C-alpha positions in Angstrom: 24.3 -9.1 237.4 21.0 -7.3 237.9 20.9 -3.6 238.4 19.2 -2.2 241.5 17.1 0.9 240.8 15.8 3.0 243.7 14.0 5.6 241.6 10.9 5.5 239.4 10.9 3.1 236.5 9.8 5.8 234.0 11.9 8.9 234.1 10.6 11.4 231.6 9.0 14.8 231.2 6.5 15.8 233.9 2.8 15.6 233.0 1.2 18.6 231.5 -2.1 18.4 233.4 -3.7 21.4 231.9 -3.3 20.0 228.4 -4.5 16.6 229.6 -7.6 18.2 231.0 -8.3 20.0 227.7 -7.9 16.8 225.7 -10.2 14.9 228.1 -12.8 17.7 227.9 -12.6 17.7 224.2 -13.1 13.9 224.0 -16.1 14.1 226.3 -17.6 16.9 224.2 -17.1 14.9 221.0 -18.5 11.7 222.4 -21.5 13.3 224.0 -22.6 15.4 221.0 -21.5 12.8 218.5 -23.7 10.2 220.1 -26.6 12.7 220.2 -26.3 13.5 216.5 -26.0 9.8 215.5 -29.2 9.0 217.5 -31.1 11.9 216.0 -29.9 10.9 212.5 -31.2 7.3 213.0 -34.6 8.6 214.3 -34.9 10.9 211.3 -33.8 8.3 208.8 -36.5 6.0 210.2 -39.1 8.7 209.9 -38.0 9.5 206.4 -37.8 5.9 205.1 -40.6 4.1 206.9 -43.4 6.8 207.0 -45.0 8.9 204.4 -43.3 12.0 205.8 -40.6 12.2 203.1 -37.1 13.6 202.8 -37.9 17.3 203.4 -39.8 16.7 206.6 -37.1 14.3 207.8 -34.4 16.9 207.1 -36.4 19.6 208.9 -36.9 17.3 211.8 -33.2 16.6 212.0 -32.4 20.3 212.1 -35.0 21.0 214.8 -34.0 18.0 217.0 -30.3 18.8 216.7 -30.8 22.4 217.7 -33.0 21.2 220.6 -30.3 18.7 221.6 -27.6 21.3 221.6 -29.8 23.5 223.7 -30.6 20.8 226.3 -27.1 19.3 226.6 
């Protein structure tokens, strides 16, 4: 016959909310800055490949824009 449960379905360890918040904050940090770096990289690759600026200018532009992005975010 079927068993009748009156308690919660999942009985386990209690949530560690402090650790959950740290993990979520780390994920948001990585997503935000990772997206910024990828966007800057695409812009600098376009400048380096499709203009006469060259590799050195494109690399310097990447460094400057990345520093500016970290400052603004």
